C-alpha positions in Angstrom: -38.7 9.4 -28.8 -36.0 10.3 -26.3 -35.7 13.6 -24.6 -32.5 15.6 -24.1 -32.4 14.7 -20.4 -32.3 11.0 -21.1 -29.5 11.3 -23.6 -27.4 13.4 -21.2 -28.0 10.9 -18.5 -26.7 8.1 -20.7 -23.6 10.0 -21.6 -22.9 10.7 -17.9 -23.3 7.0 -17.0 -21.0 6.0 -19.8 -18.3 8.4 -18.7 -18.4 7.1 -15.2 -17.6 3.6 -16.2 -14.6 4.4 -18.4 -11.2 4.2 -16.7 -8.7 7.0 -17.1 -5.9 6.2 -19.4 -2.5 5.7 -17.8 0.7 5.8 -19.7 2.7 2.5 -19.3 6.2 2.8 -17.9 8.8 0.4 -19.4 10.2 -2.2 -17.0 13.8 -1.0 -17.6 12.9 2.6 -16.6 11.2 1.3 -13.4 14.2 -0.7 -12.4 16.5 2.2 -13.1 14.4 4.5 -10.8 14.3 1.9 -8.0 18.0 0.9 -8.1 19.5 4.3 -9.1 17.1 7.0 -7.8 19.7 9.7 -7.6 23.4 10.3 -7.4 23.5 10.4 -3.7 21.8 7.3 -2.6 22.0 4.6 0.1 21.5 1.8 -2.4 25.3 1.2 -2.7 25.0 -0.4 0.8 23.3 -3.3 -1.0 26.8 -4.4 -1.8 27.0 -5.6 1.8 24.7 -8.5 1.0 27.4 -10.7 -0.5 29.9 -9.4 2.0 27.6 -10.5 4.8 27.3 -14.0 3.3 31.1 -14.2 2.9 31.7 -13.2 6.5 29.2 -15.7 7.7 30.5 -18.7 5.7 34.1 -17.9 6.5 33.2 -18.2 10.1 34.5 -14.8 11.1 33.6 -13.0 14.2 29.9 -12.4 14.7 30.2 -8.6 15.3 31.5 -7.7 11.8 28.9 -10.0 10.3 26.1 -8.4 12.3 27.3 -4.8 11.4 27.6 -5.7 7.7 24.1 -7.2 7.6 22.7 -4.3 9.7 23.9 -1.9 7.0 21.9 -3.9 4.4 18.6 -3.1 6.2 18.9 0.7 5.4 18.6 0.5 1.6 16.0 -2.4 1.9 13.7 -0.2 4.0 14.2 2.7 1.6 13.2 0.5 -1.4 10.1 -0.8 0.5 9.0 2.7 1.3 9.5 3.8 -2.3 7.5 0.8 -3.5 4.7 1.6 -1.0 4.5 5.1 -2.3 4.4 3.9 -5.9 1.6 1.5 -4.9 -0.4 4.5 -3.6 -0.1 6.1 -7.0 -1.1 2.9 -8.9 -4.0 1.5 -6.9 -5.5 4.6 -5.3 -5.6 6.2 -2.0 -7.6 3.7 0.1 -5.7 0.4 -0.5 -2.4 2.1 -1.3 -2.3 4.0 2.0 -3.3 0.8 3.9 -0.4 -1.0 2.2 2.1 1.9 2.8 1.2 2.1 6.5 1.6 -1.7 6.8 5.1 -1.7 5.3 6.4 1.2 7.3 
């Protein structure tokens, strides 16, 4: 015969091992948030990627090629910071913060 204390202990142990339910976010919605986060964004500077390739392969002066490719670094760093913050939300504080600090 089990006592009330043993039954309550079993319920508590079972509740600790269950994972909290998380809503899944569709892939399209995730891409929309990453690529178009708001109306005023720096992501439009990603258009300089093909422009940088074009300047390099047409053998133009190195200064415009460098400036064009330098402008691409700004939105890339913003996307990496956003991804690191999302990682903190998904995997927890310990590993997520370690990854976020590593990428910054």
